[in-house]
N, C-alpha and C positions, 0 to 999 in steps of 0.2 A: 500564343504569351505562356509562358509557363506556370506550369501549376503543381505544386507540391501534392505528391499519392503519399509518400510513406513519413512517417515519424523519422527525426536523424537519427542512427542507427545508435547512440549512448544515450540516446531516451527509451531503443526498443532492448537494450540492454540493464538497466534499470530498472524499467516493467515489466521484465521480467526476475530476473534477482528477488523485485519487492513480492512482485506476487507469492514467490516463495518462501520467504522470510518471516513477512508477514506473518500468515496461515499458522507457520511451524511454532512463531512468539505468541499466536494467540492460545493453541492449543499447550504448549508447554505451562503456558504462565495457569490456562484455566483447568487441564488433566491432570497435569505430572504438579508443578510447584501447591498449587492450595493444596494437594492431598498431602507433604508433608509435614509432619506438624516443624512448629516452629522453631522448640526447644533438638530439634535432631541436625547434624553438622552436618548433614547434607544441604539444609538448606543453603547456608549464606552460600554455600558450590552453584546451585542452583539459585540463589538473587543474585550471584556475581555472572555469571553466566545470561540470564534476562537483563539485567542491569546493562551489560555489553550490544548483547541484540541490539536492545530496544534502541543505546545510541549508535551502533551502526542502522540502522535502520531509521531513524534522526537521521547522522549524515547523509545516507541513500538518496532519502525524497528530496530532503532542501538541495542536493547535489543537483536531481532531478528537475522540480522546479525552477532553478535558474537556467538548465538547460532549455527546457520548455519553451522560459520569455525569451530565449537571447536566440531562439530558429526558426525556421519556418517548417510550418505543420500543415498537414492540410486540416481543409472548409469540415468545419461538423457534417459526420452523417445524419442525416436526413433517415429516421426512422419512421415513416409515414404517417404520425399519431404528433399533432401540436404538441399532445400529453408527455409523452413520451418523450420528447424531442427536449421540452422542460424537465424531466426528468433526470434526463441523462445528464443536461447541464450541472441541477442543482448540483448529482449525486458524489461525480467528477470531483466536485469542491468542495465537497462536505470531506472526501476519501481521504486528498491533503489536510485539510485542517483536522480531522477523527486522529490521525498518523501523529501529524504530526504533537497536534493538545495529549496524547497517549501516551507518546514520549516525554514530552514533559512534565505530564504531570507525575509522570513517574521517579525523572528523575528529582523534583520539590522534593519529591514523597521521601525521597533516599538521602535526601537530606537534610528536612524534617526528621524523619528516623535514626537518623546520626549512624546509616547505616553504609551512607557511597564508598568509608574508605575498603569497603567489599573490591571494590574495583584496583584497587593498588596490590592487594593481598594483604592487608588490616585483618581484623579479625573481632570487627564489631559487635557487641548485643546487639541480640535482634529482638527487635520487641515483641510478648507476648504474643501480642494481638495489633494487626496492622488496621483494623475498621477499625478503632480510637480515635481513628487518621481521616478527618474528612477528605483531602485526596484520594485516599480508597476508595471509597464510592465512586469515587467520579473517572479514577481508570478504570471500576465496574463497569461503569452504566459507558462508557466513550468506549469499553469493548465488545460488549453488545453491540451498540450502535455500529463497528465496523464489522461485524461478523455479517450485521442488516446489510450493510452498506456491498462488501465483498460481493453477499449471494444475489442483490441488485445487478454490479458489476459484471457476475457470470451470465444472472440470465438477459441481460439485454446482448452479451455475444453469441446467447446460443438463437436467439430470437435474430438477429442479423447473421448469424450463420445456416441455423434450417429452417426459418420460419421468408426471410426476405430472401437470401444466399445473395449477397451483395458483395460478399467478398470484406466484408471489415475489418477481419483481424487479418488482413498482407498490411495493412498499415502499419502495426501492429508487428513489421516481424523485417527483415534485411531484404534489401534492395533494390534497383532503382527507384531516386525519388521524386526527381522532376522529370515530368511529360512537357510534350512540347504540344500549342494548339488542336489539332484534330486526331491525335489517342485518345483513344477512349484512357478515364482516371486509374483502375485497374481492370486486366484483360481480365477477361473474361471465367467464370468456374471452372477448372480444368483446362485453362491457357496456359503458356508456358509464364512465368515471372521472372522477370533481368534484376 
């Protein structure tokens, strides 16, 4: 009976694009935008780019979810520990929720503060302090949760790659997706991947 050994190529592309965009948006928001005074004209440009990036991330994440649920995917990869398996299951779902929540809260905050018009070239007044809005705290908390979830995701990938050596990362790369009956789900490490 055929089994799927890799994720759909569109999921692979979206995974790696999002793996780049999400940390970049977090770094720019935390280390660059936060340092620009709200009175500086560059703040509007930074916010425009941040919001556009957030909308792009939200769109790609929703597309990723749609494709994930409409295509066959490999069976869950065992870690050798039921606790780690549960942690992986929960953390993957939290990643989706946190990314979608972060973008939705960011857009809601842009509407509440009156700066959404930045996206279409308008120049609304930037609030003197975003922290007076409750949504700003939620945006901050989710950003920190996202950093933790990303670290956990990378740690899990490293665990599978360096400790278990089970070829897990090949599942999120290009190659033949369907295997037949007696073939191994993944070629041995160092072996050819078609």
